[in-house]
N, C-alpha and C positions, 0 to 999 in steps of 0.2 A: 820165182820170181827175182831174188837177186842172183846174178851171174856166180858160177862157182869160182870164177877167176879172181874174185873179190874175196874168199874167203880167207885169206891171211891178211886182210887189211884191217882185222882189229887188233893184231899182234902189236902194233906200237901205237896205237890212238890213245891209251891211257896212259902209259910212259912220258910222252910227247905233251899230253895235258897236264900231268904233274908238273914238268919242266915249264910249262908256259901256261899257267893257269889263269892268264888275262887275254890270252889269242882265241879268236874265234875259229872254232872247228865247224866249218861246213862241208860236207862230203857229198860228192858226186855219185850216185850208186845207178848202176844199170839192172834192169829185170831181163830174165832170161827169157828165151823162147819156150813158150807153153808146150809146143808139140815137138821139143826136142826129147829124144828117148835117152835121157839119164836120170836112171833109177833113183839116183839119192841125190837129186836136184832140189828137191823140197826140205829134205836134210839141211844142206848148205844152205840154202836160202835161209832158214829160221837161225841156223846158229850165226850167219853173218850177219844178218839183219838187227837181231837182239845187240850184237857186242857194238854194231856202229851205231844204232839208236841211243845207247848208254853213253857212249864216249864221244858224241857229234852234239853240236849247238843245234846244227838243222841237216836235214838229209834232202837233197835236191835228187829226185826220180825220175829217171827215163825208162818207160818201158819199151823192151827191144821189140815185142810185137808190133807196137804202135809206131817204132821208126820203120819197120820195115812194110807196114801200109801204106805210110807217108812215102816212101822209095817208088812202090809199084802204083799206088793208085792216083798218087798227086804229082810226083815226080815222073811217073810212065817210065821207069827203070825196069828191064826186061831181067837182066842178069845182076843181081845184088851182090855187091861184094862190101868187105867190111870199109874199105874208102869211102864207099858210099855213104853208109850208116854214119862214119865219123863226120861225113860232111853236113849232114842232116843235124847230129847232135852241136857240131860246132856252129851251126849256124843259130839253132836256137839259144846255146848259150851265149855268144856274140850279141844276138839281140837282145839280152838281158845285161851283159854285163860292159858293153861298149858305153864310151862316156855319154852321159846324159843329165841334164838339169834335174835336180832334186825338187821336191814338192814345192820349195819357196821360189825356185825360176830364178835365183840370182847368181849360182855357179855351177860347175860341173861337181859331180859328187867324186870326192876325194877317197871315199871308204866305201865302194859298192856294197862289199860284204857286210859291212858293218849297218849300213843303212838296209840293207835287205834284211838283216835280221831283226833288228829296229820296226822295220815296217810288217813283218809276216810272222814274227814269233813272240807273241805276248806272253806266253806261259811255258814254261820248260818241258811240261808232258806231251806238247803237240808241236811238233818238229818236223813235219813229213810235207814236203813243199813238191807240187807239180808244174809245170810248165808247158805252156800251148802258145804256138807262133802263128800268125795269118799275116798275109797270105804265104802260101809256097806252091810254087809251081815250077817248070821248067825253064830257063832262061830265054829260050826262043820264043816263049811265050808271052813274056811280059811286053813286047812294043804292041801287042794286040790287048792289053787289058789294061783298064781303068779301074781306079779305085776311089772310093768316098771313105772320110772318117765315120760317119754315121751307120756305113752299111758293116764297114770292119768290125766297128763298137757292138753293133747288135749281133754279130754273126760270134763275136769273142765273149759276149756276155750268156748267149744261149749255150755255148760250148759248156761254160763254167756250172749252170745251174744243171744241164741234162748230162753233165759229166762225159761229154763228147772229145776226144782225143785229136780229132783233126776237124776239118770243115765240111769233110764229106759225109752224109748219113747222121746228121745234127738231128734229134728228135725236138723238134717244135713243140711238140705237144707237153712237154714238160714245163710247168711252168711255179714260181715259188709260192706259198700259201699266202692268201690275200688276208690284209690286217683284219684281226676279228673272228676268221674264220678258225674252225677248230684243227689244231696241228696234229699231225699223225703222231701217234706213239712213237718214241726214239726206236723201238726195236721192232716198228714197221716194215714188213716185207717190201712194202712200195716205197716208204721213203730211202731203205736202203738202197733199192736199185733204180731209181728214177730220180729224185730232187736231191741235189747236192749242196748240203750245208756249209758254208764256209765259217772260217775263224779269222781270217784275213786275205786279203787280196792286193796285189800291186801290179798295175796296168804301166808298159813302158809305150810311149809312142814315140816314132820316129818318122821325119818326113816334113814336107811341108805343109803351113797352115796348122799345125798342131794346135796352136791357140785356140783356134776355132772349134776344136772337138769337144764335144759334150759328152762328160762321163758320169751324169746324173745317175744313170741307170745303175750303176756298180755302186752307189751308196744308198740303193734301196735296203730299210733295215730289215725287209724279209729273206735277205741273202746270207744272213748272217746268225750265228749263235746267240743267244739272248743276254750272255755274260759279259760282252765287249761292247762297247759305245761303237755305232757304225760310223761315226764320223774318226774314230780310232782304228777301225777294221780297214780301212781304203786308203791306197797312196798311190798316187801318180807321179810317173816322170816323164819327161819330155824334151824332145830333141828337133832342130828342124833340119839335121842332116840326115839326108836317107842312108839306109842300111843295104849293104848287099844288090844294089842295082834296084830294089825295089822302091818306086816312089813314095808311097807310104806304106806303114807296117807297126802291126800292133801285137804286143806279147803280154802273156798274163801269166804269173807267179802266183800260184793260189797255196795256201793251207787250208786244206778243205777234206771233205771226206774219199776224194778220188780214188784212193787207192784201198779204200775200205773192202771191197770184195775182193779183188785177187788176194789182198794180203790175207782175207780169212780163208779162202779156198786152200791157199798153199799150207798153212798153219794147219786146217784139217787133214790134208793128205799125208802131211809129215806125220801128225799126231796118229793117224790111223796106221801106219807103218812102225810107228815107234811103239805102239800098243801090243804089236804083235812081234817086236824083239826083230822087226826086219833088218839087216844090214847092220844094225848096231855095233857089232864087233868088228865091223871094219873102222868104226872111230875109237871105240875103246882100245884097240891094240895101238893106237896112235897118241893115247894119253886123254881123251876125251871120254870122260864118265857119263854114265846115264845121268847122273844129277845135272851135268852141264848141259844135257838135251832139256831137263825140267825146267830150269833156270831159265832157258831161251824161251821155252814155251810159256811160261809165267809173264815174261818181261812182254811177250808181243801181244799175248791174250789181254794184258793191260792196256795196251797201245788200241787195240781192238774195241775195248769196252769204252774207253776214253773218246775215240772218235765216234762210235755209234750213238752216244747218248748226246751229241751235239744239238 
């Protein structure tokens, strides 16, 4: 899940936090390709993510497999390079952090990271953020495409509740529980694999006529966990300025169960290897002991448990 190249990221996180206790620490993490033949990939992911989670105020996670699918299926790229992947990631990050008007709509945000934290991380145990952005298409297709706010918002909301990572292949059958209906158990397989419960969501709209966009569907209480007021769980930023040649574009940053299944898979695979002591010696000779593995497993199992019971 997390790329091995980030495995050294934790070494300076804690000292920097001690030196700057009031600084906001938001890390941008990238998942590794699931089909790569790196035998200790899951170990690296567990060790890295557990340290990052403990030393950060929030983690904004990009899944590499999803980025490659966007390149191939939406952008129609044949030979996908690191530059192509970085352009998609930069586009997504820019769609969030380029200047926008805050909820009050009176001035551009001067502290986007602080505003992001305030909107999306109401509890320090829940700090995993996912990002979706629509539309995404080749530049030469833009001249032949038109977009409406109702259409973009409808697609973005369904991507949220069905945990779809891009517009193509959205499951429109997934719906939030109706008021008064019996809610599946938090440990229900159906709930885990389908409906994506949120803690908090932030929608960013860029382009003309943003004032006319109706975001009421994102304020639906059934989208959110019961312990947070839906009015506090949703925020919207807007700007009439178009972004990256898109006449209208919408982005969603969500603190939800979006990463629950891939994270659980990684931890389970790593634990199965650890239980048989496979390749552990490659870590102990560099000072990473079995206790460090156990601490990392414990930390991530707690994260999984906390998001599961939403």
